[in-house]
All heavy atoms as TSV, in Angstrom:
chain	resi	resn	atom	element	x	y	z
A	1	MET	N	N	48.908	65.521	14.846
A	1	MET	CA	C	48.422	66.816	15.152
A	1	MET	C	C	47.083	67.041	14.440
A	1	MET	O	O	46.882	66.595	13.331
A	1	MET	CB	C	49.433	67.887	14.713
A	1	MET	CG	C	48.899	69.311	14.888
A	1	MET	SD	S	50.024	70.585	14.333
A	1	MET	CE	C	51.008	70.771	15.792
A	2	ILE	N	N	46.207	67.751	15.095
A	2	ILE	CA	C	44.920	68.090	14.526
A	2	ILE	C	C	45.011	69.538	13.997
A	2	ILE	O	O	45.213	70.461	14.737
A	2	ILE	CB	C	43.783	68.005	15.577
A	2	ILE	CG1	C	43.721	66.640	16.227
A	2	ILE	CG2	C	42.456	68.375	14.956
A	2	ILE	CD1	C	43.332	65.491	15.311
A	3	ARG	N	N	44.875	69.667	12.698
A	3	ARG	CA	C	44.876	70.979	12.052
A	3	ARG	C	C	43.480	71.524	12.034
A	3	ARG	O	O	42.500	70.770	12.049
A	3	ARG	CB	C	45.400	70.867	10.612
A	3	ARG	CG	C	46.827	70.446	10.507
A	3	ARG	CD	C	47.701	71.619	10.684
A	3	ARG	NE	N	49.094	71.231	10.627
A	3	ARG	CZ	C	50.078	71.927	11.119
A	3	ARG	NH1	N	49.852	73.060	11.733
A	3	ARG	NH2	N	51.317	71.519	11.062
A	4	ASN	N	N	43.338	72.852	12.015
A	4	ASN	CA	C	42.014	73.444	11.942
A	4	ASN	C	C	42.020	74.657	11.010
A	4	ASN	O	O	43.073	75.224	10.720
A	4	ASN	CB	C	41.510	73.787	13.339
A	4	ASN	CG	C	42.281	74.941	13.967
A	4	ASN	OD1	O	42.154	76.105	13.533
A	4	ASN	ND2	N	43.075	74.656	14.989
A	5	ARG	N	N	40.831	75.019	10.610
A	5	ARG	CA	C	40.635	76.182	9.701
A	5	ARG	C	C	39.892	77.297	10.422
A	5	ARG	O	O	39.292	78.160	9.805
A	5	ARG	CB	C	39.816	75.726	8.525
A	5	ARG	CG	C	40.466	74.628	7.687
A	5	ARG	CD	C	39.589	74.220	6.476
A	5	ARG	NE	N	39.212	75.386	5.680
A	5	ARG	CZ	C	37.951	75.667	5.332
A	5	ARG	NH1	N	36.969	74.868	5.712
A	5	ARG	NH2	N	37.671	76.738	4.611
A	6	ILE	N	N	39.983	77.323	11.740
A	6	ILE	CA	C	39.179	78.263	12.535
A	6	ILE	C	C	39.508	79.711	12.171
A	6	ILE	O	O	38.599	80.516	11.937
A	6	ILE	CB	C	39.354	78.023	14.051
A	6	ILE	CG1	C	38.781	76.656	14.405
A	6	ILE	CG2	C	38.714	79.126	14.861
A	6	ILE	CD1	C	39.068	76.230	15.832
A	7	LYS	N	N	40.748	80.081	12.070
A	7	LYS	CA	C	41.132	81.452	11.799
A	7	LYS	C	C	40.574	81.895	10.440
A	7	LYS	O	O	40.028	83.004	10.313
A	7	LYS	CB	C	42.655	81.608	11.813
A	7	LYS	CG	C	43.140	83.058	11.787
A	7	LYS	CD	C	44.616	83.105	12.017
A	7	LYS	CE	C	45.083	84.538	12.064
A	7	LYS	NZ	N	46.507	84.638	12.377
A	8	VAL	N	N	40.688	81.044	9.439
A	8	VAL	CA	C	40.186	81.355	8.089
A	8	VAL	C	C	38.668	81.481	8.124
A	8	VAL	O	O	38.101	82.421	7.528
A	8	VAL	CB	C	40.625	80.263	7.084
A	8	VAL	CG1	C	39.915	80.423	5.736
A	8	VAL	CG2	C	42.105	80.259	6.928
A	9	LEU	N	N	38.026	80.549	8.793
A	9	LEU	CA	C	36.549	80.559	8.832
A	9	LEU	C	C	36.054	81.788	9.587
A	9	LEU	O	O	35.049	82.381	9.187
A	9	LEU	CB	C	36.048	79.273	9.514
A	9	LEU	CG	C	36.295	77.999	8.704
A	9	LEU	CD1	C	36.023	76.768	9.576
A	9	LEU	CD2	C	35.477	77.963	7.440
A	10	ARG	N	N	36.742	82.179	10.619
A	10	ARG	CA	C	36.349	83.420	11.343
A	10	ARG	C	C	36.502	84.629	10.419
A	10	ARG	O	O	35.612	85.489	10.397
A	10	ARG	CB	C	37.241	83.615	12.590
A	10	ARG	CG	C	36.924	82.806	13.767
A	10	ARG	CD	C	37.618	83.326	15.042
A	10	ARG	NE	N	39.055	83.504	14.918
A	10	ARG	CZ	C	39.661	84.688	14.694
A	10	ARG	NH1	N	38.974	85.805	14.575
A	10	ARG	NH2	N	41.000	84.765	14.629
A	11	ALA	N	N	37.617	84.699	9.724
A	11	ALA	CA	C	37.863	85.840	8.830
A	11	ALA	C	C	36.792	85.935	7.743
A	11	ALA	O	O	36.327	87.023	7.418
A	11	ALA	CB	C	39.232	85.711	8.188
A	12	GLU	N	N	36.370	84.791	7.213
A	12	GLU	CA	C	35.328	84.762	6.194
A	12	GLU	C	C	34.012	85.345	6.714
A	12	GLU	O	O	33.193	85.859	5.959
A	12	GLU	CB	C	35.095	83.345	5.694
A	12	GLU	CG	C	36.223	82.785	4.859
A	12	GLU	CD	C	36.044	81.310	4.505
A	12	GLU	OE1	O	35.052	80.679	4.988
A	12	GLU	OE2	O	36.883	80.824	3.770
A	13	ARG	N	N	33.821	85.231	8.016
A	13	ARG	CA	C	32.561	85.696	8.621
A	13	ARG	C	C	32.713	87.012	9.376
A	13	ARG	O	O	31.787	87.498	9.982
A	13	ARG	CB	C	32.045	84.597	9.595
A	13	ARG	CG	C	31.526	83.379	8.836
A	13	ARG	CD	C	31.534	82.168	9.749
A	13	ARG	NE	N	30.971	80.990	9.085
A	13	ARG	CZ	C	31.637	80.236	8.185
A	13	ARG	NH1	N	32.890	80.546	7.866
A	13	ARG	NH2	N	31.079	79.186	7.628
A	14	ASP	N	N	33.916	87.558	9.336
A	14	ASP	CA	C	34.221	88.787	10.101
A	14	ASP	C	C	33.956	88.624	11.580
A	14	ASP	O	O	33.454	89.541	12.246
A	14	ASP	CB	C	33.455	90.016	9.540
A	14	ASP	CG	C	33.884	90.391	8.168
A	14	ASP	OD1	O	35.100	90.337	7.885
A	14	ASP	OD2	O	33.022	90.780	7.347
A	15	TRP	N	N	34.285	87.446	12.107
A	15	TRP	CA	C	34.152	87.187	13.540
A	15	TRP	C	C	35.488	87.401	14.240
A	15	TRP	O	O	36.530	86.994	13.701
A	15	TRP	CB	C	33.756	85.730	13.814
A	15	TRP	CG	C	32.361	85.335	13.385
A	15	TRP	CD1	C	31.401	86.117	12.853
A	15	TRP	CD2	C	31.784	84.020	13.480
A	15	TRP	NE1	N	30.278	85.396	12.586
A	15	TRP	CE2	C	30.491	84.106	12.965
A	15	TRP	CE3	C	32.292	82.810	13.942
A	15	TRP	CZ2	C	29.660	82.983	12.902
A	15	TRP	CZ3	C	31.467	81.697	13.872
A	15	TRP	CH2	C	30.158	81.786	13.361
A	16	THR	N	N	35.449	87.959	15.405
A	16	THR	CA	C	36.646	88.057	16.231
A	16	THR	C	C	36.787	86.733	17.003
A	16	THR	O	O	35.853	85.915	17.053
A	16	THR	CB	C	36.561	89.192	17.232
A	16	THR	OG1	O	35.478	88.945	18.132
A	16	THR	CG2	C	36.317	90.539	16.524
A	17	GLN	N	N	37.905	86.591	17.644
A	17	GLN	CA	C	38.067	85.422	18.524
A	17	GLN	C	C	37.049	85.471	19.636
A	17	GLN	O	O	36.496	84.446	20.034
A	17	GLN	CB	C	39.480	85.402	19.100
A	17	GLN	CG	C	40.531	85.096	18.057
A	17	GLN	CD	C	41.930	85.336	18.520
A	17	GLN	OE1	O	42.185	86.172	19.406
A	17	GLN	NE2	N	42.896	84.650	17.920
A	18	ALA	N	N	36.755	86.662	20.116
A	18	ALA	CA	C	35.746	86.809	21.178
A	18	ALA	C	C	34.370	86.415	20.672
A	18	ALA	O	O	33.563	85.825	21.431
A	18	ALA	CB	C	35.754	88.253	21.695
A	19	ASP	N	N	34.057	86.737	19.428
A	19	ASP	CA	C	32.740	86.372	18.872
A	19	ASP	C	C	32.595	84.827	18.866
A	19	ASP	O	O	31.563	84.315	19.329
A	19	ASP	CB	C	32.605	86.862	17.426
A	19	ASP	CG	C	32.489	88.343	17.297
A	19	ASP	OD1	O	32.081	89.032	18.252
A	19	ASP	OD2	O	32.901	88.888	16.219
A	20	LEU	N	N	33.601	84.135	18.381
A	20	LEU	CA	C	33.530	82.678	18.371
A	20	LEU	C	C	33.456	82.121	19.790
A	20	LEU	O	O	32.672	81.232	20.065
A	20	LEU	CB	C	34.719	82.082	17.605
A	20	LEU	CG	C	34.770	80.546	17.589
A	20	LEU	CD1	C	33.517	79.952	16.943
A	20	LEU	CD2	C	36.024	80.048	16.870
A	21	ALA	N	N	34.281	82.669	20.668
A	21	ALA	CA	C	34.285	82.211	22.063
A	21	ALA	C	C	32.917	82.299	22.668
A	21	ALA	O	O	32.466	81.372	23.349
A	21	ALA	CB	C	35.320	83.008	22.845
A	22	GLU	N	N	32.236	83.391	22.413
A	22	GLU	CA	C	30.891	83.604	22.970
A	22	GLU	C	C	29.921	82.574	22.374
A	22	GLU	O	O	29.085	82.020	23.119
A	22	GLU	CB	C	30.413	85.006	22.672
A	22	GLU	CG	C	29.087	85.339	23.300
A	22	GLU	CD	C	28.676	86.790	23.071
A	22	GLU	OE1	O	29.550	87.678	23.046
A	22	GLU	OE2	O	27.469	87.029	22.929
A	23	LYS	N	N	30.033	82.310	21.102
A	23	LYS	CA	C	29.094	81.362	20.450
A	23	LYS	C	C	29.234	79.941	20.967
A	23	LYS	O	O	28.295	79.185	20.975
A	23	LYS	CB	C	29.336	81.375	18.934
A	23	LYS	CG	C	28.913	82.662	18.262
A	23	LYS	CD	C	29.297	82.668	16.798
A	23	LYS	CE	C	29.041	83.989	16.120
A	23	LYS	NZ	N	27.726	84.550	16.252
A	24	VAL	N	N	30.450	79.566	21.418
A	24	VAL	CA	C	30.666	78.185	21.880
A	24	VAL	C	C	30.940	78.120	23.393
A	24	VAL	O	O	31.271	77.063	23.912
A	24	VAL	CB	C	31.774	77.476	21.074
A	24	VAL	CG1	C	31.357	77.315	19.656
A	24	VAL	CG2	C	33.119	78.174	21.213
A	25	ALA	N	N	30.743	79.248	24.068
A	25	ALA	CA	C	30.829	79.288	25.541
A	25	ALA	C	C	32.215	78.864	26.076
A	25	ALA	O	O	32.312	78.030	26.964
A	25	ALA	CB	C	29.726	78.502	26.192
A	26	ILE	N	N	33.276	79.417	25.444
A	26	ILE	CA	C	34.625	79.234	25.950
A	26	ILE	C	C	35.289	80.608	26.020
A	26	ILE	O	O	34.700	81.611	25.575
A	26	ILE	CB	C	35.442	78.274	25.042
A	26	ILE	CG1	C	35.568	78.821	23.621
A	26	ILE	CG2	C	34.847	76.894	25.030
A	26	ILE	CD1	C	36.492	78.012	22.705
A	27	SER	N	N	36.470	80.648	26.584
A	27	SER	CA	C	37.157	81.929	26.674
A	27	SER	C	C	37.840	82.264	25.349
A	27	SER	O	O	38.124	81.399	24.516
A	27	SER	CB	C	38.229	81.855	27.780
A	27	SER	OG	O	39.289	80.984	27.382
A	28	ARG	N	N	38.088	83.557	25.149
A	28	ARG	CA	C	38.813	83.982	23.947
A	28	ARG	C	C	40.202	83.369	23.935
A	28	ARG	O	O	40.692	82.964	22.892
A	28	ARG	CB	C	38.914	85.513	23.936
A	28	ARG	CG	C	39.548	86.031	22.632
A	28	ARG	CD	C	39.933	87.495	22.725
A	28	ARG	NE	N	40.965	87.739	23.711
A	28	ARG	CZ	C	42.291	87.514	23.531
A	28	ARG	NH1	N	42.704	87.044	22.385
A	28	ARG	NH2	N	43.135	87.762	24.473
A	29	GLN	N	N	40.808	83.242	25.101
A	29	GLN	CA	C	42.149	82.637	25.182
A	29	GLN	C	C	42.109	81.193	24.724
A	29	GLN	O	O	43.084	80.709	24.120
A	29	GLN	CB	C	42.699	82.733	26.592
A	29	GLN	CG	C	44.155	82.332	26.687
A	29	GLN	CD	C	45.072	83.136	25.791
A	29	GLN	OE1	O	44.940	84.354	25.643
A	29	GLN	NE2	N	45.997	82.469	25.131
A	30	ALA	N	N	41.034	80.487	24.971
A	30	ALA	CA	C	40.918	79.091	24.495
A	30	ALA	C	C	40.894	79.062	22.959
A	30	ALA	O	O	41.533	78.208	22.339
A	30	ALA	CB	C	39.657	78.438	25.059
A	31	VAL	N	N	40.189	80.020	22.355
A	31	VAL	CA	C	40.172	80.116	20.881
A	31	VAL	C	C	41.597	80.368	20.364
A	31	VAL	O	O	42.057	79.722	19.429
A	31	VAL	CB	C	39.228	81.218	20.409
A	31	VAL	CG1	C	39.326	81.416	18.888
A	31	VAL	CG2	C	37.770	80.912	20.791
A	32	VAL	N	N	42.302	81.302	21.007
A	32	VAL	CA	C	43.686	81.568	20.625
A	32	VAL	C	C	44.562	80.315	20.698
A	32	VAL	O	O	45.283	80.008	19.760
A	32	VAL	CB	C	44.301	82.669	21.556
A	32	VAL	CG1	C	45.796	82.831	21.305
A	32	VAL	CG2	C	43.595	84.020	21.348
A	33	SER	N	N	44.423	79.580	21.777
A	33	SER	CA	C	45.225	78.383	21.980
A	33	SER	C	C	44.899	77.314	20.951
A	33	SER	O	O	45.794	76.634	20.443
A	33	SER	CB	C	44.975	77.806	23.384
A	33	SER	OG	O	45.471	78.684	24.346
A	34	ILE	N	N	43.635	77.148	20.581
A	34	ILE	CA	C	43.244	76.184	19.550
A	34	ILE	C	C	43.797	76.623	18.196
A	34	ILE	O	O	44.362	75.801	17.485
A	34	ILE	CB	C	41.713	76.007	19.521
A	34	ILE	CG1	C	41.231	75.383	20.814
A	34	ILE	CG2	C	41.328	75.142	18.324
A	34	ILE	CD1	C	39.713	75.440	21.007
A	35	GLU	N	N	43.688	77.887	17.858
A	35	GLU	CA	C	44.179	78.383	16.585
A	35	GLU	C	C	45.694	78.235	16.448
A	35	GLU	O	O	46.204	77.989	15.358
A	35	GLU	CB	C	43.812	79.858	16.404
A	35	GLU	CG	C	42.370	80.082	16.073
A	35	GLU	CD	C	42.013	81.552	15.799
A	35	GLU	OE1	O	42.886	82.413	15.938
A	35	GLU	OE2	O	40.857	81.777	15.445
A	36	LYS	N	N	46.390	78.370	17.564
A	36	LYS	CA	C	47.850	78.268	17.551
A	36	LYS	C	C	48.358	76.850	17.806
A	36	LYS	O	O	49.550	76.631	18.005
A	36	LYS	CB	C	48.455	79.228	18.570
A	36	LYS	CG	C	48.262	80.698	18.217
A	36	LYS	CD	C	48.968	81.573	19.199
A	36	LYS	CE	C	48.848	83.035	18.757
A	36	LYS	NZ	N	49.620	83.903	19.635
A	37	TYR	N	N	47.444	75.887	17.857
A	37	TYR	CA	C	47.763	74.481	18.050
A	37	TYR	C	C	48.439	74.198	19.379
A	37	TYR	O	O	49.192	73.239	19.525
A	37	TYR	CB	C	48.640	73.945	16.871
A	37	TYR	CG	C	47.998	74.163	15.533
A	37	TYR	CD1	C	48.466	75.138	14.696
A	37	TYR	CD2	C	46.891	73.413	15.160
A	37	TYR	CE1	C	47.849	75.354	13.456
A	37	TYR	CE2	C	46.280	73.637	13.940
A	37	TYR	CZ	C	46.764	74.601	13.085
A	37	TYR	OH	O	46.171	74.827	11.877
A	38	LYS	N	N	48.130	75.028	20.381
A	38	LYS	CA	C	48.645	74.810	21.715
A	38	LYS	C	C	47.687	73.945	22.554
A	38	LYS	O	O	48.027	73.466	23.609
A	38	LYS	CB	C	48.907	76.126	22.447
A	38	LYS	CG	C	50.010	76.923	21.803
A	38	LYS	CD	C	50.273	78.202	22.539
A	38	LYS	CE	C	51.427	78.953	21.912
A	38	LYS	NZ	N	51.737	80.183	22.643
A	39	TYR	N	N	46.469	73.824	22.017
A	39	TYR	CA	C	45.424	73.065	22.737
A	39	TYR	C	C	44.580	72.367	21.686
A	39	TYR	O	O	44.153	72.971	20.699
A	39	TYR	CB	C	44.596	74.046	23.557
A	39	TYR	CG	C	43.327	73.441	24.148
A	39	TYR	CD1	C	43.386	72.501	25.186
A	39	TYR	CD2	C	42.084	73.823	23.680
A	39	TYR	CE1	C	42.242	71.965	25.728
A	39	TYR	CE2	C	40.924	73.269	24.209
A	39	TYR	CZ	C	41.020	72.353	25.224
A	39	TYR	OH	O	39.873	71.809	25.774
A	40	THR	N	N	44.327	71.083	21.870
A	40	THR	CA	C	43.454	70.313	20.995
A	40	THR	C	C	42.082	70.222	21.694
A	40	THR	O	O	41.988	69.732	22.820
A	40	THR	CB	C	43.988	68.910	20.739
A	40	THR	OG1	O	45.284	69.028	20.140
A	40	THR	CG2	C	43.078	68.114	19.839
A	41	PRO	N	N	41.041	70.700	21.032
A	41	PRO	CA	C	39.727	70.686	21.714
A	41	PRO	C	C	39.205	69.271	21.892
A	41	PRO	O	O	39.526	68.372	21.118
A	41	PRO	CB	C	38.850	71.488	20.752
A	41	PRO	CG	C	39.485	71.313	19.439
A	41	PRO	CD	C	40.967	71.239	19.698
A	42	SER	N	N	38.357	69.142	22.898
A	42	SER	CA	C	37.665	67.856	23.107
A	42	SER	C	C	36.748	67.626	21.905
A	42	SER	O	O	36.444	68.532	21.125
A	42	SER	CB	C	36.827	67.934	24.385
A	42	SER	OG	O	35.727	68.858	24.227
A	43	LEU	N	N	36.295	66.408	21.788
A	43	LEU	CA	C	35.363	66.086	20.683
A	43	LEU	C	C	34.107	66.931	20.766
A	43	LEU	O	O	33.619	67.473	19.772
A	43	LEU	CB	C	35.028	64.586	20.732
A	43	LEU	CG	C	34.203	64.030	19.590
A	43	LEU	CD1	C	34.868	64.326	18.258
A	43	LEU	CD2	C	33.976	62.543	19.799
A	44	GLU	N	N	33.585	67.051	21.958
A	44	GLU	CA	C	32.368	67.873	22.164
A	44	GLU	C	C	32.601	69.320	21.729
A	44	GLU	O	O	31.788	69.911	21.034
A	44	GLU	CB	C	31.907	67.843	23.631
A	44	GLU	CG	C	30.671	68.646	23.880
A	44	GLU	CD	C	30.223	68.588	25.334
A	44	GLU	OE1	O	30.951	68.065	26.192
A	44	GLU	OE2	O	29.120	69.098	25.619
A	45	LEU	N	N	33.723	69.890	22.131
A	45	LEU	CA	C	34.022	71.279	21.758
A	45	LEU	C	C	34.261	71.391	20.264
A	45	LEU	O	O	33.814	72.370	19.637
A	45	LEU	CB	C	35.260	71.766	22.540
A	45	LEU	CG	C	35.691	73.214	22.221
A	45	LEU	CD1	C	34.551	74.211	22.355
A	45	LEU	CD2	C	36.860	73.597	23.140
A	46	ALA	N	N	34.929	70.410	19.647
A	46	ALA	CA	C	35.107	70.432	18.211
A	46	ALA	C	C	33.758	70.455	17.469
A	46	ALA	O	O	33.605	71.213	16.519
A	46	ALA	CB	C	35.941	69.239	17.776
A	47	PHE	N	N	32.828	69.680	17.936
A	47	PHE	CA	C	31.480	69.666	17.341
A	47	PHE	C	C	30.786	71.015	17.539
A	47	PHE	O	O	30.151	71.551	16.619
A	47	PHE	CB	C	30.597	68.536	17.892
A	47	PHE	CG	C	30.750	67.258	17.161
A	47	PHE	CD1	C	31.609	66.272	17.618
A	47	PHE	CD2	C	30.049	67.025	15.994
A	47	PHE	CE1	C	31.761	65.077	16.917
A	47	PHE	CE2	C	30.194	65.807	15.292
A	47	PHE	CZ	C	31.043	64.843	15.764
A	48	ASN	N	N	30.947	71.586	18.728
A	48	ASN	CA	C	30.320	72.899	19.015
A	48	ASN	C	C	30.912	73.990	18.132
A	48	ASN	O	O	30.177	74.863	17.619
A	48	ASN	CB	C	30.486	73.283	20.481
A	48	ASN	CG	C	29.644	72.430	21.420
A	48	ASN	OD1	O	28.720	71.770	20.987
A	48	ASN	ND2	N	29.994	72.426	22.697
A	49	ILE	N	N	32.206	73.957	17.911
A	49	ILE	CA	C	32.841	74.946	17.034
A	49	ILE	C	C	32.354	74.752	15.601
A	49	ILE	O	O	32.004	75.721	14.937
A	49	ILE	CB	C	34.386	74.786	17.135
A	49	ILE	CG1	C	34.887	75.274	18.510
A	49	ILE	CG2	C	35.052	75.612	16.009
A	49	ILE	CD1	C	36.347	74.975	18.818
A	50	ALA	N	N	32.342	73.520	15.148
A	50	ALA	CA	C	31.856	73.252	13.773
A	50	ALA	C	C	30.413	73.698	13.604
A	50	ALA	O	O	30.071	74.343	12.597
A	50	ALA	CB	C	32.022	71.764	13.459
A	51	ASN	N	N	29.595	73.414	14.599
A	51	ASN	CA	C	28.186	73.843	14.544
A	51	ASN	C	C	28.043	75.342	14.493
A	51	ASN	O	O	27.169	75.882	13.818
A	51	ASN	CB	C	27.409	73.272	15.726
A	51	ASN	CG	C	27.156	71.799	15.610
A	51	ASN	OD1	O	27.172	71.243	14.517
A	51	ASN	ND2	N	26.932	71.133	16.759
A	52	ALA	N	N	28.899	76.060	15.206
A	52	ALA	CA	C	28.879	77.518	15.211
A	52	ALA	C	C	29.112	78.059	13.794
A	52	ALA	O	O	28.532	79.067	13.395
A	52	ALA	CB	C	29.888	78.084	16.172
A	53	PHE	N	N	29.972	77.361	13.036
A	53	PHE	CA	C	30.235	77.772	11.647
A	53	PHE	C	C	29.214	77.187	10.653
A	53	PHE	O	O	29.248	77.519	9.489
A	53	PHE	CB	C	31.625	77.310	11.241
A	53	PHE	CG	C	32.744	78.087	11.884
A	53	PHE	CD1	C	33.628	77.442	12.729
A	53	PHE	CD2	C	32.917	79.425	11.654
A	53	PHE	CE1	C	34.702	78.128	13.319
A	53	PHE	CE2	C	33.939	80.147	12.236
A	53	PHE	CZ	C	34.840	79.497	13.066
A	54	GLY	N	N	28.345	76.319	11.152
A	54	GLY	CA	C	27.391	75.649	10.277
A	54	GLY	C	C	28.036	74.625	9.368
A	54	GLY	O	O	27.556	74.383	8.236
A	55	LEU	N	N	29.112	74.038	9.853
A	55	LEU	CA	C	29.873	73.061	9.074
A	55	LEU	C	C	30.005	71.750	9.819
A	55	LEU	O	O	29.732	71.664	11.031
A	55	LEU	CB	C	31.277	73.609	8.775
A	55	LEU	CG	C	31.348	74.907	7.988
A	55	LEU	CD1	C	32.777	75.446	7.983
A	55	LEU	CD2	C	30.865	74.681	6.556
A	56	SER	N	N	30.512	70.730	9.133
A	56	SER	CA	C	30.811	69.466	9.807
A	56	SER	C	C	32.176	69.570	10.457
A	56	SER	O	O	32.987	70.439	10.111
A	56	SER	CB	C	30.803	68.319	8.818
A	56	SER	OG	O	31.978	68.348	8.016
A	57	VAL	N	N	32.433	68.693	11.387
A	57	VAL	CA	C	33.718	68.660	12.067
A	57	VAL	C	C	34.866	68.484	11.049
A	57	VAL	O	O	35.901	69.111	11.139
A	57	VAL	CB	C	33.785	67.559	13.154
A	57	VAL	CG1	C	35.174	67.359	13.712
A	57	VAL	CG2	C	32.780	67.867	14.255
A	58	HIS	N	N	34.592	67.648	10.038
A	58	HIS	CA	C	35.612	67.392	9.017
A	58	HIS	C	C	35.938	68.606	8.170
A	58	HIS	O	O	37.006	68.712	7.588
A	58	HIS	CB	C	35.175	66.243	8.090
A	58	HIS	CG	C	35.115	64.925	8.810
A	58	HIS	ND1	N	36.230	64.221	9.167
A	58	HIS	CD2	C	34.063	64.226	9.239
A	58	HIS	CE1	C	35.872	63.126	9.792
A	58	HIS	NE2	N	34.566	63.070	9.851
A	59	ASP	N	N	34.997	69.578	8.085
A	59	ASP	CA	C	35.243	70.800	7.369
A	59	ASP	C	C	36.069	71.792	8.159
A	59	ASP	O	O	36.627	72.727	7.578
A	59	ASP	CB	C	33.912	71.471	6.963
A	59	ASP	CG	C	33.154	70.669	5.901
A	59	ASP	OD1	O	33.793	69.956	5.118
A	59	ASP	OD2	O	31.915	70.760	5.898
A	60	VAL	N	N	36.153	71.616	9.461
A	60	VAL	CA	C	36.868	72.528	10.334
A	60	VAL	C	C	38.196	71.929	10.814
A	60	VAL	O	O	39.214	72.616	10.891
A	60	VAL	CB	C	36.015	72.947	11.564
A	60	VAL	CG1	C	36.772	73.913	12.456
A	60	VAL	CG2	C	34.694	73.541	11.105
A	61	PHE	N	N	38.183	70.643	11.136
A	61	PHE	CA	C	39.358	69.967	11.721
A	61	PHE	C	C	39.805	68.826	10.818
A	61	PHE	O	O	38.972	68.171	10.183
A	61	PHE	CB	C	38.992	69.410	13.100
A	61	PHE	CG	C	38.651	70.443	14.098
A	61	PHE	CD1	C	37.309	70.796	14.310
A	61	PHE	CD2	C	39.603	71.098	14.841
A	61	PHE	CE1	C	36.959	71.769	15.223
A	61	PHE	CE2	C	39.275	72.050	15.738
A	61	PHE	CZ	C	37.929	72.393	15.955
A	62	GLU	N	N	41.100	68.600	10.825
A	62	GLU	CA	C	41.667	67.540	10.014
A	62	GLU	C	C	42.887	66.953	10.737
A	62	GLU	O	O	43.746	67.733	11.229
A	62	GLU	CB	C	42.092	68.086	8.660
A	62	GLU	CG	C	42.809	67.100	7.800
A	62	GLU	CD	C	43.199	67.741	6.471
A	62	GLU	OE1	O	44.046	68.648	6.473
A	62	GLU	OE2	O	42.642	67.328	5.433
A	63	GLN	N	N	42.933	65.656	10.829
A	63	GLN	CA	C	44.118	65.017	11.452
A	63	GLN	C	C	45.242	64.963	10.459
A	63	GLN	O	O	45.074	64.474	9.340
A	63	GLN	CB	C	43.779	63.629	11.963
A	63	GLN	CG	C	44.935	63.016	12.718
A	63	GLN	CD	C	44.594	61.714	13.372
A	63	GLN	OE1	O	43.515	61.158	13.185
A	63	GLN	NE2	N	45.494	61.195	14.171
A	64	GLU	N	N	46.381	65.484	10.837
A	64	GLU	CA	C	47.531	65.449	9.985
A	64	GLU	C	C	48.190	64.089	10.086
A	64	GLU	O	O	48.427	63.586	11.195
A	64	GLU	CB	C	48.514	66.530	10.446
A	64	GLU	CG	C	49.713	66.686	9.535
A	64	GLU	CD	C	50.588	67.827	10.011
A	64	GLU	OE1	O	51.421	67.563	10.886
A	64	GLU	OE2	O	50.430	68.926	9.523
A	65	GLU	N	N	48.488	63.464	8.976
A	65	GLU	CA	C	49.148	62.156	9.023
A	65	GLU	C	C	50.586	62.324	9.386
A	65	GLU	O	O	51.203	63.344	9.113
A	65	GLU	CB	C	48.949	61.490	7.646
A	65	GLU	CG	C	47.506	61.180	7.358
A	65	GLU	CD	C	47.326	60.338	6.098
A	65	GLU	OE1	O	48.233	59.583	5.752
A	65	GLU	OE2	O	46.235	60.418	5.488
A	66	LYS	N	N	51.145	61.290	9.970
A	66	LYS	CA	C	52.518	61.359	10.466
A	66	LYS	C	C	53.518	61.762	9.408
A	66	LYS	O	O	54.458	62.457	9.683
A	66	LYS	CB	C	52.906	60.032	11.108
A	66	LYS	CG	C	52.129	59.745	12.360
A	66	LYS	CD	C	52.608	58.473	13.037
A	66	LYS	CE	C	51.635	58.121	14.112
A	66	LYS	NZ	N	52.185	57.986	15.408
A	67	GLY	N	N	53.308	61.352	8.184
A	67	GLY	CA	C	54.264	61.681	7.134
A	67	GLY	C	C	54.137	63.117	6.628
A	67	GLY	O	O	54.980	63.606	5.879
A	68	ASP	N	N	53.114	63.838	7.073
A	68	ASP	CA	C	52.875	65.218	6.645
A	68	ASP	C	C	53.693	66.259	7.378
A	68	ASP	O	O	53.735	67.401	7.019
A	68	ASP	CB	C	51.397	65.586	6.785
A	68	ASP	CG	C	50.501	64.845	5.816
A	68	ASP	OD1	O	51.049	64.231	4.867
A	68	ASP	OD2	O	49.285	64.922	5.947
A	69	GLU	N	N	54.333	65.871	8.461
A	69	GLU	CA	C	55.030	66.859	9.292
A	69	GLU	C	C	56.256	67.354	8.676
A	69	GLU	O	O	57.043	67.202	8.024
A	69	GLU	CB	C	55.334	66.239	10.653
A	69	GLU	CG	C	54.036	65.992	11.400
A	69	GLU	CD	C	54.296	65.367	12.731
A	69	GLU	OE1	O	55.344	65.574	13.351
A	69	GLU	OE2	O	53.404	64.645	13.205
C-alpha cells in the first residue's frame, strides 16, 4: 500500500480538498479517494501533487512494507 501525507499537508497550508484538486487539475472526489487509500495515484499525478506542496514525492508518499500491515 502507498501511504500519503496529503491530509496533513493540506491542513498545514489551510487548503481544502477542492484547493488541492484545482492546483493539480483533478476532481475533489479524486483527492478524497487518494486520502482514504481507495485510489493510488499514477506516478505523474503523484509528482504533480508533490509539486503543488513544493515537496518531493518521497515527502508526500511512502510505500508501506509488507510487514508493516
